[in-house]
C-alpha positions, 0 to 999 in steps of 0.5 A: 561517512556522508552527513545527511545535511551535506548530501550530494544527490548526483549529477547529470549526463548528456545523451542525444538532445537530453540530459539524464540524472545519475544518482550517487550510490546510497550504500554508505554509513549515514550520519546527521547532526539534526536534533529535529531529525532525531526527535522525528525518528523517535516519534515515528518509531514509538508510533510504529511500536504502538501499532505493532503491539496493538495489532498483536492484541487484536483477535483474528487480526488477519480478518482485517488485513484484507481491507487494509490491503484493499484500501491501500490498493485503491489509494495507491492506484488513485495516485496514478489516475485509477478511479475505483472505490473500495467497495468496487475493488472487493466485488468480482469482475462480472459485477463491475460495469464494463467501462470500469473494469480496466480500473478494477483490474489495476486495483486488484492486480495491486492487491494480488501483487502485495499479497504475493510479495508478503507471502514471498518474503517468507522464502525470499529476501527483499530484493530486485528479484522480489520487486520484479515478481511484484511488478509482473503481477502488477502489470498483468492484463492492464494498460502497462502490460506491454511495458516489460512486466517483471523486467527492468527497463531497456530504454529511457523513460521520463517523468512529467511532460509529453516527451524527453524534450519537455520532461520534468525529470529524466531518470538514469540511463537504463544501462545504469539500472543493474548497478544502481539497483544492486547498490540499493539492495545492498543498502537495505540489507547491509548490517554493517552500516548503523543506520536506523531502519526508518531512515534507511527506508526513507533514503531507499524510497527516494533512491528507488523513485529516482532510479525509476527502474521500470517503464511503468508502475514505479510509483506503486512498487516504490510505495509497496517497497516501504511496507515490504521493508517494514515487514521484512525487518520485523518492525511490523508483524503484519502489513498494516501500514501504508503511506499512500494516503499520506502521499496522496493527501500531500501530493504536491509536497511529496513530489516537491520534497523528492525533487528538492533532493535531486535539485538542491541536495535537500535530503534532510527535508525529505527524510523529515517529511517521510518520518512525519508520514510514518508517525501520522499514518501509524496513529491513524492505523491504530485509530482504525483498528480501535474503531473496527474492534468496537464495531465488531463488539457492538455487532456481536452484542446486537446479534446476541440480543436480537437474532435468537436461534440464528445467532451462531450462524449470524456470527459466522457470517459477521466474521466473514464480512470482516474479511470481505465486506461485500456478500451475496446470498450464495456466498452466505450459503458457502460461509454458513453452510445453511440452505439457500432459503435460510441464508437468504432469511439471515441476510434479510435479517441482517439488513433489517438490523442495519448490518447490511445494505443492498447496493444494486437495487435489483430483485435478483443478483443482489449484492449486500455491503457491510457499510459501517465496516468500510466507513471505519477505514475512513475513520481518522482521515 
């Protein structure tokens, strides 16, 4: 029974002119002596419980899920070098400038992949199969589409540097991936090892990033793995917690902590860092939900006070905006069932009252944004 403090991460093996790292397997019954780790685990578990309880109290919580997912897609893709703003991510591709469409596609692939994976959890276990399905959606029609979408790699990859000769880290040889991923999958589902789930996913995230089983997209899938695990275990009812912002804010520290596990066997500091991230991110998610609920209440009061006979249609439109905060008059027609003129008048009234902002500056094909709602997702950062 290995102790986290005495962890041995693995060893290097020699290939032609380079050495690759072979991680030790993780499907074992871990224990530890660190009182600090116990304290961090307790704090993180309490905060996750608060987030889950709070989300259960929020009426129409599914209205707000889409923007959580969109923000996660933008931040996780930003870590990989993609530059798309959240308001752009929510627009149709025809409204995106041609030179920005590749980045838009990567972010929207992430949104689609996450939504599909959450849906698949209802009928599939969290498994290599589900991760490959997710990877395939992630890579469709983007820069990694020629890198075996939906399949574990069949060649050597590396992290950092321009080639194997100057790489910062070289993951295990591709022939080892099936066995290593099988061990990881067994660890995630092994009910006979009495390891708290938050410790388990901290170790699993490290192991996935070390295996690096795909030619491209490993970082994004590895971060998705965290949320998918929390939902699959019932720790979260809804996908409301994502560590990408924490990892992005502490990017150098994140990579250093992962690297130190491999080079110094320092698993304790990695797990501690991960638990701090859970605690901090869950706290911010609660703040965001609280802020959004207050915003919704304020806008409904404004509509009741100032929209008169249009109040009912305005509230329908407002609910639509909480699901998707960018809108055109045509979308307003579809949401409310009003005529084009009536929907246009309603959108203009919401603009006059400060609920909507027109962002194109055009007289035709105008796009309106519920900016305060977008800003709520920056709340607490």
